[in-house]
C-alpha positions, 0 to 999 in steps of 0.5 A, a space after each residue: 358117762 354118767 355113773 349110772 349109765 355105767 353101772 346099769 348097762 347092757 355090757 353087764 349081760 351077754 345076749 342070747 337070742 333076739 327075744 332074750 336080748 329084748 328081755 335084758 334091753 328092758 331090764 337095763 332100761 328099766 333100772 336106768 330109768 329108776 336110777 335116773 329118777 333117784 338122782 333127780 329126787 334124792 339129795 346127795 349123801 350116804 343114803 342116796 349112795 346106799 340106795 344106788 348101790 342096792 339098786 345096783 345089786 338088784 340089777 346084778 341079781 336080775 341079770 343073773 337070773 336071766 343068765 341063769 335061766 336062759 334057754 339053750 340054743 340046743 333046747 330052742 
């Protein structure tokens, strides 16, 4: 499994309702696409590794934002 597949997989998120699952899947797909593009254009090295690390950090913060703001089942 390529590194970015592991870093930006849906496994980091716990899906709630169908609507939230769609948002979470789109988030994963968007970060995965950007990671693939960066891997294609950036030469290997420290700076590229840092760029991927920061992208992973941004993904995790975005996932946390979704998880913390997901409506409760009781509120639906």
